[in-house]
VMD Tcl script that draws the C-alpha trace (Angstrom):
set ca {
  {1.69 -21.72 17.56}
  {2.70 -18.19 17.69}
  {3.10 -16.97 21.75}
  {1.74 -13.74 23.00}
  {5.36 -12.06 23.49}
  {5.91 -12.71 19.54}
  {2.44 -10.99 18.63}
  {3.36 -8.14 20.52}
  {6.74 -7.60 18.34}
  {4.92 -7.89 15.10}
  {5.11 -4.33 13.59}
  {2.04 -3.32 11.40}
  {2.39 -1.48 7.99}
  {0.53 1.93 7.60}
  {0.13 4.38 4.80}
  {-0.74 7.99 5.01}
  {-3.48 10.02 3.31}
  {-2.93 13.62 3.26}
  {-5.16 16.41 1.63}
  {-5.87 20.22 1.22}
  {-8.25 21.50 -0.83}
  {-6.19 23.53 -3.10}
  {-2.89 23.55 -5.04}
  {-2.24 27.07 -3.63}
  {-2.63 25.44 -0.05}
  {-0.44 22.64 -0.85}
  {2.38 25.25 -1.87}
  {1.44 27.54 0.89}
  {1.36 26.99 4.83}
  {2.91 23.55 4.43}
  {-0.57 22.03 4.77}
  {0.57 18.81 3.47}
  {3.62 18.55 4.98}
  {2.68 19.37 8.51}
  {-0.36 16.67 8.30}
  {2.13 13.88 7.14}
  {4.35 14.91 10.07}
  {1.56 14.39 12.29}
  {0.48 11.14 10.73}
  {4.10 9.83 11.24}
  {4.28 11.05 14.74}
  {1.05 9.06 15.48}
  {2.59 5.98 13.43}
  {5.73 5.95 15.63}
  {3.58 6.08 18.78}
  {1.60 3.21 17.66}
  {4.46 1.06 16.65}
  {3.60 1.19 12.55}
  {5.90 1.14 9.88}
  {4.96 3.92 7.29}
  {5.31 2.43 3.83}
  {3.88 5.10 1.69}
  {2.36 8.42 1.61}
  {-0.61 9.87 -0.93}
  {-1.10 13.26 -1.08}
  {-4.19 15.27 -2.78}
  {-4.76 19.12 -3.56}
  {-8.30 18.82 -4.70}
  {-11.52 19.76 -2.91}
  {-13.10 17.41 -0.33}
  {-16.42 17.32 -2.18}
  {-17.40 15.28 -5.34}
  {-16.41 11.98 -6.48}
  {-13.58 10.56 -4.63}
  {-12.43 8.46 -7.41}
  {-11.17 11.92 -9.33}
  {-8.91 12.55 -6.53}
  {-5.66 11.26 -7.98}
  {-4.17 10.61 -4.51}
  {-7.24 8.59 -3.36}
  {-7.22 6.82 -6.59}
  {-3.46 5.84 -6.09}
  {-4.09 4.65 -2.54}
  {-7.10 2.36 -3.20}
  {-5.27 0.88 -6.33}
  {-2.10 0.44 -4.21}
  {-4.20 -1.43 -1.54}
  {-5.75 -3.37 -4.13}
  {-2.54 -4.56 -5.71}
  {-1.63 -6.21 -2.40}
  {-4.27 -8.11 -1.14}
  {-2.24 -10.48 1.25}
  {-1.24 -7.48 3.20}
  {-3.30 -5.69 5.92}
  {-2.61 -2.16 6.04}
  {-3.57 0.60 8.33}
  {-4.48 3.74 6.45}
  {-3.75 7.21 8.70}
  {-5.80 10.45 8.36}
  {-4.74 13.48 9.97}
  {-8.32 14.81 10.59}
  {-11.74 13.06 9.79}
  {-12.77 16.02 7.65}
  {-9.67 14.73 5.44}
  {-11.28 11.70 4.98}
  {-14.31 12.83 3.50}
  {-16.71 15.91 3.52}
  {-20.01 14.24 2.10}
  {-21.92 11.40 4.19}
  {-22.40 8.97 1.28}
  {-18.69 9.35 0.08}
  {-17.71 8.97 3.77}
  {-19.50 5.51 4.06}
  {-18.90 4.41 0.46}
  {-15.01 4.90 0.85}
  {-14.99 2.93 4.38}
  {-16.44 0.00 2.19}
  {-13.78 0.26 -0.12}
  {-11.01 0.07 2.58}
  {-12.96 -2.88 4.10}
  {-13.08 -4.49 1.00}
  {-9.23 -4.41 0.57}
  {-8.50 -5.53 4.22}
  {-7.50 -1.94 5.50}
  {-8.04 -0.56 8.64}
  {-8.90 3.08 9.06}
  {-7.46 4.98 11.75}
  {-7.71 9.04 12.47}
  {-5.80 11.26 15.09}
  {-8.99 12.87 16.10}
  {-11.60 10.44 15.87}
  {-11.78 6.73 17.24}
  {-13.96 4.52 14.59}
  {-16.27 2.08 16.48}
  {-18.36 -0.83 14.83}
  {-20.86 -0.03 17.90}
  {-24.18 1.30 16.96}
  {-23.33 4.34 19.06}
  {-20.04 4.73 17.37}
  {-21.61 4.58 13.89}
  {-24.41 7.19 15.11}
  {-21.61 9.62 16.07}
  {-19.39 9.06 12.75}
  {-22.46 9.71 10.73}
  {-23.11 12.86 12.78}
  {-19.59 13.98 11.95}
  {-19.76 13.07 8.44}
  {-23.09 14.76 7.96}
  {-21.50 17.99 9.56}
  {-18.38 17.83 7.44}
  {-21.01 17.71 4.50}
  {-22.94 20.53 6.06}
  {-19.68 22.75 6.42}
  {-18.38 21.97 2.70}
  {-22.00 22.98 1.31}
  {-21.83 26.04 3.48}
  {-18.42 27.16 2.59}
  {-19.48 26.63 -1.23}
  {-22.38 28.47 -1.00}
  {-20.70 31.40 0.80}
  {-17.92 31.29 -2.04}
  {-20.71 31.22 -4.59}
  {-22.42 34.03 -3.46}
  {-18.96 36.29 -3.24}
  {-18.36 35.20 -6.56}
  {-21.70 36.01 -7.83}
  {-21.74 39.64 -6.20}
  {-18.22 40.38 -7.76}
  {-19.22 39.15 -10.99}
  {-22.55 41.49 -10.54}
  {-20.02 44.53 -10.14}
  {-18.44 43.83 -13.39}
  {-15.65 41.69 -12.39}
  {-14.51 38.13 -14.08}
  {-13.85 35.56 -11.40}
  {-13.11 32.48 -13.11}
  {-9.72 31.53 -14.86}
  {-8.51 34.22 -16.99}
  {-9.78 33.70 -20.74}
  {-7.12 33.39 -23.45}
  {-5.85 36.81 -24.35}
  {-6.17 37.87 -20.82}
  {-4.45 37.25 -17.50}
  {-5.12 38.68 -14.13}
  {-3.23 41.59 -12.62}
  {-3.25 42.98 -9.02}
  {-4.57 46.40 -9.00}
  {-5.24 49.15 -6.31}
  {-8.71 50.18 -7.58}
  {-9.89 46.94 -8.58}
  {-8.20 44.10 -6.99}
  {-7.33 41.20 -9.37}
  {-8.77 42.46 -12.63}
  {-8.17 41.08 -16.29}
  {-5.82 42.77 -18.50}
  {-4.58 42.30 -21.68}
  {-1.93 39.31 -22.33}
  {-0.15 40.45 -25.31}
  {0.67 39.16 -27.95}
  {-2.09 36.56 -27.37}
  {-4.69 39.48 -27.11}
  {-3.74 41.09 -30.34}
  {-4.05 37.98 -32.08}
  {-7.56 37.24 -30.96}
  {-8.79 40.71 -31.57}
  {-7.46 40.68 -35.32}
  {-8.89 37.13 -35.77}
  {-12.46 38.54 -34.48}
  {-12.50 41.75 -36.22}
  {-11.18 40.19 -39.39}
  {-14.08 37.57 -39.35}
  {-16.47 40.15 -38.42}
  {-15.39 42.61 -41.40}
  {-15.07 39.74 -43.93}
  {-11.40 39.75 -44.19}
  {-11.80 35.85 -43.12}
  {-14.51 34.46 -45.21}
  {-14.93 31.44 -42.87}
  {-14.14 30.23 -39.59}
  {-11.72 27.70 -41.15}
  {-9.81 30.68 -42.57}
  {-9.64 32.08 -38.69}
  {-8.51 28.47 -37.56}
  {-5.73 28.53 -39.82}
  {-4.78 32.26 -38.80}
  {-4.59 30.89 -35.26}
  {-2.49 27.80 -36.53}
  {-0.11 30.26 -38.29}
  {1.08 31.69 -34.91}
  {3.67 29.60 -32.87}
  {2.37 30.65 -29.66}
  {-1.21 29.89 -30.12}
  {-1.92 26.75 -28.01}
  {-2.74 23.70 -30.31}
  {-3.80 20.05 -29.86}
  {-1.27 17.16 -29.76}
  {-1.42 16.73 -33.60}
  {-0.46 20.55 -33.76}
  {-3.89 22.09 -34.81}
  {-6.46 24.37 -33.42}
  {-9.68 22.57 -33.02}
  {-12.70 24.30 -34.87}
  {-14.46 24.60 -31.60}
  {-11.59 26.60 -30.02}
  {-12.38 29.24 -32.62}
  {-16.20 28.94 -31.92}
  {-15.74 29.16 -28.18}
  {-13.86 32.53 -28.62}
  {-16.60 33.94 -31.15}
  {-19.46 33.35 -28.60}
  {-17.64 34.80 -25.49}
  {-19.28 38.07 -24.46}
  {-16.21 38.63 -22.21}
  {-14.11 39.67 -25.37}
  {-16.52 42.43 -25.96}
  {-16.26 43.77 -22.47}
  {-19.31 42.30 -20.50}
  {-20.20 39.46 -18.09}
  {-22.85 36.76 -18.87}
  {-23.42 33.97 -16.65}
  {-26.47 32.00 -17.44}
  {-26.68 29.81 -14.37}
  {-26.27 32.72 -12.18}
  {-28.80 34.98 -14.29}
  {-26.12 37.44 -14.57}
  {-26.80 38.62 -18.05}
  {-24.83 41.22 -20.02}
  {-23.25 43.15 -17.33}
  {-20.71 45.75 -18.20}
  {-17.38 44.62 -17.08}
  {-14.73 46.90 -15.74}
  {-11.64 45.35 -17.68}
  {-10.83 46.54 -21.16}
  {-12.60 44.87 -24.18}
  {-10.57 43.03 -26.94}
  {-13.29 44.03 -29.70}
  {-16.34 46.41 -29.57}
  {-19.91 45.04 -29.01}
  {-20.68 45.90 -32.78}
  {-17.78 43.77 -33.82}
  {-19.26 41.04 -31.68}
  {-22.71 41.38 -32.85}
  {-21.56 41.41 -36.25}
  {-19.72 37.99 -35.62}
  {-22.69 36.62 -34.37}
  {-24.89 37.75 -37.21}
  {-22.39 36.13 -39.77}
  {-22.37 32.89 -37.91}
  {-25.88 32.44 -37.70}
  {-26.98 34.10 -40.64}
  {-25.34 31.68 -43.44}
  {-22.64 29.14 -43.61}
  {-19.81 28.86 -46.21}
  {-17.98 25.73 -47.30}
  {-14.73 25.49 -45.46}
  {-11.70 26.06 -47.72}
  {-9.14 23.53 -48.70}
  {-6.47 23.01 -46.08}
  {-3.17 24.60 -47.07}
  {-3.88 25.23 -50.82}
  {-4.92 28.79 -50.38}
  {-1.72 29.84 -49.32}
  {-0.18 28.81 -52.80}
  {-3.05 30.26 -54.73}
  {-4.04 33.70 -53.12}
  {-6.65 34.56 -56.15}
  {-8.68 31.23 -55.59}
  {-12.02 31.99 -55.33}
  {-11.68 35.69 -55.89}
  {-11.02 35.66 -59.69}
  {-13.88 34.65 -61.94}
  {-13.98 32.69 -65.24}
  {-14.72 34.85 -68.00}
  {-17.20 32.36 -69.59}
  {-19.36 31.43 -66.83}
  {-18.52 34.02 -64.22}
  {-17.77 31.20 -61.67}
  {-14.85 31.62 -59.43}
  {-11.76 29.69 -60.38}
  {-10.33 26.69 -58.42}
  {-6.68 26.02 -58.30}
  {-4.66 22.86 -58.15}
  {-1.12 21.39 -58.22}
  {-0.33 19.28 -61.19}
  {2.45 16.56 -60.99}
  {5.02 16.18 -64.03}
  {7.79 13.96 -64.81}
  {10.22 16.24 -62.98}
  {8.21 18.60 -60.77}
  {5.02 20.01 -59.72}
  {3.01 22.75 -61.78}
  {0.65 25.20 -60.27}
  {-2.71 26.00 -62.11}
  {-5.82 27.97 -62.05}
  {-8.75 26.36 -63.75}
  {-12.55 26.65 -63.88}
  {-14.28 23.61 -62.42}
  {-17.71 24.56 -63.60}
  {-19.49 21.70 -65.58}
  {-20.93 22.88 -69.09}
  {-18.42 25.86 -69.20}
  {-16.57 26.13 -72.12}
  {-13.63 26.16 -70.25}
  {-14.19 23.45 -67.65}
  {-11.01 21.62 -66.60}
  {-8.90 23.92 -68.98}
  {-5.85 24.83 -67.01}
  {-4.25 28.41 -66.79}
  {-0.62 28.66 -65.28}
  {-0.51 30.31 -62.19}
  {2.16 32.87 -63.20}
  {-0.17 33.77 -66.06}
  {-2.94 34.73 -63.77}
  {-0.86 36.17 -60.85}
  {1.58 38.40 -62.89}
  {-1.53 39.84 -64.55}
  {-3.12 40.66 -61.37}
  {0.16 42.21 -60.10}
  {0.05 44.65 -62.93}
  {-3.38 45.63 -62.15}
  {-2.40 45.94 -58.51}
  {0.56 48.43 -59.56}
  {-1.64 50.57 -61.57}
  {-3.50 51.74 -58.57}
  {-0.35 53.60 -57.13}
  {-1.34 57.43 -57.65}
  {1.16 59.75 -58.74}
  {2.73 62.00 -56.12}
  {0.78 64.83 -56.88}
  {-2.52 62.92 -56.76}
  {-1.46 61.22 -53.42}
  {-0.88 64.76 -51.89}
  {-4.25 65.60 -52.75}
  {-5.75 62.74 -51.49}
  {-3.99 63.39 -48.23}
  {-5.41 66.90 -48.13}
  {-8.89 65.24 -48.93}
  {-8.57 62.98 -46.17}
  {-7.37 65.88 -43.79}
  {-10.57 67.88 -44.71}
  {-12.87 64.73 -43.89}
  {-11.00 64.35 -40.66}
  {-11.87 68.09 -39.79}
  {-15.49 67.53 -40.83}
  {-15.53 64.29 -38.61}
  {-15.58 66.49 -35.61}
  {-18.65 68.46 -36.42}
  {-20.63 65.60 -37.63}
  {-19.79 63.76 -34.62}
  {-22.08 66.13 -32.44}
  {-25.22 65.71 -34.64}
  {-24.59 61.99 -34.69}
  {-24.34 62.14 -30.93}
  {-27.95 63.64 -30.80}
  {-29.08 61.31 -33.23}
  {-27.74 58.22 -31.14}
  {-29.36 59.80 -27.61}
  {-32.62 60.17 -29.35}
  {-32.87 56.55 -30.67}
  {-31.55 55.22 -27.28}
  {-34.54 57.13 -25.46}
  {-36.75 55.75 -28.21}
  {-35.33 51.98 -27.33}
  {-35.67 52.94 -23.73}
  {-39.52 53.65 -24.14}
  {-40.08 50.57 -26.22}
  {-38.60 48.48 -23.34}
  {-40.67 50.09 -20.66}
  {-43.83 49.62 -22.84}
  {-43.09 45.79 -23.14}
  {-42.24 45.78 -19.19}
  {-45.89 47.22 -18.46}
  {-47.05 44.57 -20.75}
  {-45.56 41.81 -18.73}
  {-46.90 42.82 -15.70}
  {-50.35 43.07 -17.07}
  {-50.31 39.81 -18.47}
  {-51.01 36.24 -17.15}
  {-50.14 34.22 -20.39}
  {-46.63 32.34 -19.98}
  {-46.40 32.42 -23.83}
  {-47.07 36.25 -24.12}
  {-44.38 36.57 -21.25}
  {-41.72 34.89 -23.07}
  {-42.11 36.48 -26.19}
  {-42.29 39.98 -24.42}
  {-39.09 38.99 -22.82}
  {-37.10 37.71 -25.90}
  {-38.16 41.13 -27.43}
  {-36.72 43.23 -24.45}
  {-33.67 41.22 -24.52}
  {-33.15 42.14 -28.24}
  {-33.91 45.92 -27.33}
  {-31.56 45.61 -24.63}
  {-28.86 44.46 -26.82}
  {-29.52 47.39 -29.24}
  {-29.39 49.81 -26.48}
  {-26.06 48.22 -25.47}
  {-24.84 48.95 -29.09}
  {-26.16 52.59 -29.01}
  {-24.25 53.05 -25.67}
  {-21.15 51.63 -27.38}
  {-21.47 53.82 -30.43}
  {-22.22 56.80 -27.89}
  {-18.72 56.31 -26.41}
  {-16.89 55.87 -29.75}
  {-18.57 58.70 -31.75}
  {-16.30 61.46 -30.81}
  {-13.00 61.27 -32.91}
  {-9.96 60.56 -30.65}
  {-7.52 63.15 -29.74}
  {-4.34 63.03 -31.47}
  {-2.64 64.23 -34.66}
  {-4.12 63.32 -37.83}
  {-1.08 61.84 -39.12}
  {-0.96 59.34 -36.24}
  {-4.34 57.61 -37.20}
  {-4.16 57.87 -40.72}
  {-0.67 56.72 -41.32}
  {-1.13 52.73 -42.51}
  {-4.30 53.85 -44.70}
  {-2.28 56.21 -46.26}
  {0.89 53.89 -46.68}
  {-1.71 51.21 -48.17}
  {-3.41 53.81 -50.69}
  {0.32 55.23 -51.38}
  {1.47 51.80 -53.01}
  {-0.93 48.91 -52.51}
  {1.55 46.49 -54.23}
  {3.88 46.46 -51.53}
  {1.46 44.96 -49.54}
  {0.30 42.37 -52.09}
  {4.20 41.46 -52.66}
  {4.43 40.50 -49.25}
  {4.96 36.67 -48.64}
  {2.36 36.83 -45.97}
  {-1.08 35.25 -47.19}
  {-3.40 37.38 -44.91}
  {-1.57 40.57 -46.74}
  {-2.53 39.32 -50.00}
  {-6.03 38.83 -48.86}
  {-6.13 42.27 -47.53}
  {-5.43 43.78 -50.68}
  {-8.33 41.85 -52.11}
  {-10.87 43.08 -49.82}
  {-9.34 46.89 -49.71}
  {-8.55 47.69 -53.20}
  {-11.72 45.74 -55.07}
  {-15.28 46.42 -54.60}
  {-16.05 43.01 -56.26}
  {-14.51 40.17 -57.65}
  {-12.69 40.44 -61.07}
  {-13.20 38.45 -64.54}
  {-10.30 36.60 -65.97}
  {-10.89 35.18 -69.59}
  {-8.34 32.49 -70.42}
  {-7.61 34.12 -73.88}
  {-8.67 37.66 -73.39}
  {-6.98 38.40 -69.95}
  {-8.60 40.59 -67.21}
  {-11.77 42.73 -67.53}
  {-11.71 45.96 -66.06}
  {-11.90 45.83 -62.69}
  {-14.35 47.37 -59.78}
  {-12.08 49.19 -57.68}
  {-13.11 50.17 -54.22}
  {-14.13 53.74 -53.49}
  {-10.63 55.45 -52.72}
  {-9.06 53.90 -55.86}
  {-12.03 54.83 -58.02}
  {-11.94 58.64 -56.87}
  {-8.21 58.61 -57.37}
  {-8.42 57.16 -60.97}
  {-11.02 59.40 -62.15}
  {-8.99 62.31 -60.80}
  {-6.15 61.17 -62.78}
  {-8.28 60.19 -66.01}
  {-10.22 63.30 -65.95}
  {-13.62 61.69 -65.23}
  {-13.85 63.35 -62.01}
  {-12.95 67.31 -61.54}
  {-12.50 69.29 -58.51}
  {-15.46 71.55 -57.35}
  {-14.79 74.98 -58.44}
  {-14.45 77.86 -55.79}
  {-18.09 79.05 -56.40}
  {-19.54 75.60 -55.57}
  {-22.33 73.07 -57.09}
  {-25.17 75.70 -57.01}
  {-25.55 78.29 -59.57}
  {-23.41 81.55 -58.94}
  {-25.55 84.47 -57.63}
  {-22.62 86.99 -58.10}
  {-20.37 87.99 -61.26}
  {-17.32 85.77 -61.76}
}
mol new
graphics top color blue
foreach p $ca { graphics top sphere $p radius 0.5 }
foreach p [lrange $ca 0 end-1] q [lrange $ca 1 end] { graphics top cylinder $p $q radius 0.2 }
display resetview
């Protein structure tokens, strides 16, 4: 038998649980450290030996099984069923701030033979003690819900003013400003990568979302999964977020297309074009990696059936050989291979012919300058037209709103609201067009430099090692796909307008308008 004196000398083993509601609190103010200090002082006064400490820096709401520290504590107790621990909390609110969670956690500690003690509350098994415990737990839950509601209301109010309040989307970061407080700003170079991807898809430079995916994967800084790839869902998530077009949208809070304070990465027109491309038609994704070896795959058509050539690598005895071939059944050229060099060298010769002479290029530059000057005059006329169109849209919206007020049919109300939302989107696009209509202030050479460089020598871009540069030449230099016959070679390609005009001047098919103009003269020459 153990004597009463021996019982008094037995030391109980304790563990400490500390919690703050955010990582920031754990790093600032020493919240976890101060809780642990008070709990250790309590354990020393009670004669307990502290064996372990389990910290958490997550919110008190929600499922406690999602708290890493609490999960570790319960697992620790379960792994040592023969020992009876005392679990010490600094404050009852650190224990739980949800009534159901509170008593569920109490049962789990009891199942593990653990005794719960709190510095500011004494647990009792009496009816009165349980009643008081329930009241305090409910009060903690009420405070948590009230705090959550207050935070939510503040977040909604700030978003309604045009400020994003959640984690910064990829391509943005938060920056403290005097005028706006925390404001989203461009996070380079990620912002430019996303802009190029979205604009490239909207304009057709990237034919499929799979091409965009591979474009992202080509940038080392773009985040990838464990396999080293970018998921297709990541591309979709970027494409459908209005935040990149400079608008706030939160369906649950009924915040619809609020003009944001931050700088957009793309225009609303570009964003709208992306949605139309995504919802209008779907293209089969291109095969992985092979396109970089065959930049003309899908662009050059078979001269016998006018279907796009495919491409492949063929394994020989000593090395691999690259071929283009027609894969259309019933075509006379079906599966007849053409060496890659034969097709691509011939195409390179075509691109070389697009380079204008120095005199012709100087003429083109003058033409661009004249067009630039005319742009300023046309801008005012376009602004008046856009304002008139905007007023018409607003009138249509007003008429539909009156119909909504005067109808009791839920079906008609839904139809009117859908129509109004479509008109609202048109009005937003009109507003953006008005802002972007006037030409930017600056030197003509600064804005047109890249276009002139390409126009002066498109072959330089084609000769680049970058796959995207080669695809850019296909989009900008030609108005349609080109045809190649395996015996006769290339047919005359259809060039885009700038190169077509320059070619016409060079061959004499197009002549400059004389000083008198196109109309018959009314005076002697």
